[in-house]
N, C-alpha and C positions, 0 to 999 in steps of 0.2 A: 267219715260217715255221720258223726254227731253234728257237724256243722250243717249238714244238709237238712237236719230235722229242725233247726232253729227257725227258719221262715214258717214252717208248718205250725210250730208251737206259738210263734208270735201271732199268727192269724187266728189260732184258736183262742188265745187270750183276748185279742181285740174283739172277736165276735162275742165272747162272753161278756165283756165290759159293755159293749153296745146293747146287748139284749137286756142287761141289768137295768138300763135306763127305762126300758119299756115295762119292767116289772114293778115300778113304783118304789125303788129303793130310796130311802131318805139319806142323801149324801150330806156330809157335814162339811162346812166351809171354815170352821174354826179349828185350828190345829190343836190347841190345848184341850178343847172339848173332846176331840177325836182321841187324843192320847189318854185322857182320863177314861173314856169309854172302852178303849182297847185294853187298858190295864184291868178294868173292872170285869170285862167279859172274857179276857184271855184270847181275843181275836187280833189278827194283824191289821195294820193300817195300809191302805192303798193310797199312795200320793200321786197326784197328777200335776205336773208343772206346765204352765202355758205362758206364752209370750205373745201378747196381742199388740200389733203395731198400728 
């Protein structure tokens, strides 16, 4: 039963991430800067890995 919820959860997370782009979130591209800010604010880091060919 839990495996059937995974696609629904994945869609919900994806839609949240896509809507965040429209809300003017300032994404950081420097990992060390993001780590420092995460430690300072106590918030987690969201990492996105891409491979562009």
